C-alpha positions as a Markdown table, in Angstrom:
| # | Residue | x | y | z |
|---|---|---|---|---|
| 1 | Met | -1.5 | -1.2 | -8.1 |
| 2 | Leu | -4.6 | 0.4 | -9.1 |
| 3 | Arg | -5.6 | 3.9 | -9.8 |
| 4 | Ala | -8.9 | 6.2 | -9.8 |
| 5 | Ser | -9.7 | 9.8 | -10.1 |
| 6 | Thr | -12.5 | 11.0 | -8.4 |
| 7 | Ser | -13.3 | 13.3 | -11.7 |
| 8 | Glu | -14.7 | 10.0 | -13.1 |
| 9 | Ile | -17.3 | 9.5 | -10.0 |
| 10 | Glu | -20.7 | 11.1 | -10.5 |
| 11 | Ala | -20.8 | 11.2 | -6.5 |
| 12 | Ala | -17.7 | 13.4 | -6.1 |
| 13 | Arg | -18.8 | 15.3 | -8.9 |
| 14 | Ala | -22.0 | 16.4 | -7.1 |
| 15 | Val | -20.0 | 17.8 | -4.5 |
| 16 | Ala | -17.3 | 19.3 | -6.8 |
| 17 | Asp | -14.5 | 16.9 | -5.5 |
| 18 | Leu | -12.5 | 16.5 | -8.6 |
| 19 | Gln | -9.0 | 16.7 | -7.3 |
| 20 | Ser | -9.3 | 13.6 | -5.2 |
| 21 | Thr | -7.2 | 10.4 | -6.4 |
| 22 | Ser | -7.1 | 6.9 | -5.1 |
| 23 | Lys | -4.4 | 3.9 | -5.0 |
| 24 | Leu | -5.2 | 0.3 | -3.8 |
| 25 | Ile | -2.2 | -2.0 | -3.9 |
| 26 | Val | -3.4 | -5.5 | -4.3 |
| 27 | Ala | -1.7 | -8.7 | -4.3 |
| 28 | Lys | -2.1 | -11.1 | -7.5 |
| 29 | Asn | -4.6 | -13.3 | -5.7 |
| 30 | Gly | -6.8 | -9.8 | -5.0 |
| 31 | Ala | -5.7 | -9.7 | -1.2 |
| 32 | Ile | -5.6 | -5.9 | -0.2 |
| 33 | Leu | -2.2 | -4.9 | 0.8 |
| 34 | Gly | -2.8 | -1.0 | 1.5 |
| 35 | Gly | -4.0 | 2.1 | -0.5 |
| 36 | Ala | -3.6 | 5.6 | -0.2 |
| 37 | Met | -6.4 | 8.5 | -0.8 |
| 38 | Leu | -5.9 | 11.9 | -1.3 |
| 39 | Gly | -8.6 | 14.5 | -1.7 |
| 40 | Ala | -11.6 | 16.1 | 0.5 |
| 41 | Ser | -13.4 | 12.9 | 1.3 |
| 42 | Ala | -10.3 | 10.8 | 1.9 |
| 43 | Gly | -10.9 | 10.3 | 5.3 |
| 44 | Asp | -14.2 | 8.6 | 4.9 |
| 45 | Thr | -13.0 | 6.4 | 1.7 |
| 46 | Val | -10.1 | 5.4 | 4.2 |
| 47 | Ala | -12.7 | 4.6 | 6.8 |
| 48 | Met | -14.1 | 2.2 | 4.2 |
| 49 | Leu | -10.9 | 0.9 | 3.4 |
| 50 | Val | -9.9 | -0.1 | 7.0 |
| 51 | Leu | -13.3 | -1.9 | 7.3 |
| 52 | Ala | -12.5 | -3.6 | 4.2 |
| 53 | Leu | -9.2 | -4.6 | 5.4 |
| 54 | Asp | -10.7 | -5.7 | 8.7 |
| 55 | Arg | -13.3 | -7.8 | 7.3 |
| 56 | Gly | -11.0 | -9.8 | 4.9 |
| 57 | Met | -12.4 | -8.4 | 2.0 |
| 58 | Ser | -10.6 | -8.7 | -1.5 |
| 59 | Ala | -10.6 | -6.3 | -4.4 |
| 60 | Ala | -12.6 | -8.6 | -6.3 |
| 61 | Asp | -15.2 | -8.1 | -3.1 |
| 62 | Leu | -15.1 | -4.2 | -3.5 |
| 63 | Ala | -16.6 | -4.5 | -7.1 |
| 64 | Ser | -19.3 | -6.1 | -5.5 |
| 65 | Leu | -20.5 | -3.3 | -3.1 |
| 66 | Leu | -23.6 | -1.4 | -3.7 |
| 67 | Leu | -22.1 | 2.0 | -2.6 |
| 68 | Ser | -21.5 | 3.5 | -5.8 |
| 69 | Ala | -23.0 | 6.9 | -4.3 |
| 70 | Ser | -20.8 | 7.3 | -1.4 |
| 71 | Ala | -17.4 | 7.8 | -0.2 |
| 72 | Ala | -16.5 | 4.2 | -1.2 |
| 73 | Ala | -17.4 | 4.8 | -4.7 |
| 74 | Pro | -13.4 | 5.0 | -5.4 |
| 75 | Leu | -13.0 | 1.8 | -3.6 |
| 76 | Val | -16.0 | 0.2 | -6.0 |
| 77 | Lys | -14.3 | 1.5 | -9.0 |
| 78 | Leu | -10.6 | 0.0 | -7.7 |
| 79 | Gly | -12.5 | -3.1 | -7.3 |
| 80 | Arg | -13.7 | -3.4 | -10.8 |
| 81 | Gln | -10.8 | -2.3 | -12.4 |
| 82 | Phe | -9.1 | -5.4 | -10.5 |
| 83 | Val | -12.1 | -7.6 | -11.7 |
| 84 | Ala | -11.7 | -6.4 | -15.1 |
| 85 | His | -8.1 | -7.4 | -15.2 |
| 86 | His | -7.9 | -10.8 | -13.3 |
| 87 | Arg | -10.7 | -13.1 | -13.9 |
| 88 | Pro | -11.3 | -15.2 | -11.3 |
| 89 | Ser | -11.2 | -19.3 | -11.4 |
| 90 | Ala | -14.1 | -21.5 | -10.6 |
| 91 | Gly | -12.3 | -22.6 | -7.4 |
| 92 | Ala | -12.1 | -18.9 | -6.7 |
| 93 | Lys | -15.4 | -18.1 | -7.2 |
| 94 | Arg | -16.6 | -20.9 | -4.7 |
| 95 | Leu | -14.3 | -19.7 | -2.1 |
| 96 | Ala | -15.8 | -16.0 | -2.6 |
| 97 | Ala | -19.1 | -17.8 | -2.2 |
| 98 | Leu | -18.4 | -19.5 | 0.9 |
| 99 | Arg | -16.7 | -16.5 | 2.4 |
| 100 | Arg | -19.9 | -14.3 | 1.8 |
| 101 | Met | -22.0 | -16.9 | 3.7 |
| 102 | Leu | -19.7 | -16.7 | 6.7 |
| 103 | Pro | -20.0 | -14.0 | 9.7 |
């Protein structure tokens, strides 16, 4: 389980949303199993999480999103936490590259 507080995210500080928190439940292989968000922008963040789940994105894929100044910023931070703790193997890197090429 990964956790992030929005008090550490610049986009949340800009709108004074310092009381929000996000949790992401992730399998050992990086598959996103679920998540929970609390706070003012939780609805937008949950919508982004549902989109990620629908697209089959992994926690490592969240780290590469270029949405750090939006409602998805907590998800990007959680993805970066996962990557920092779970370095992918060469095979996993190739699989991720192939997955990005598919529609």
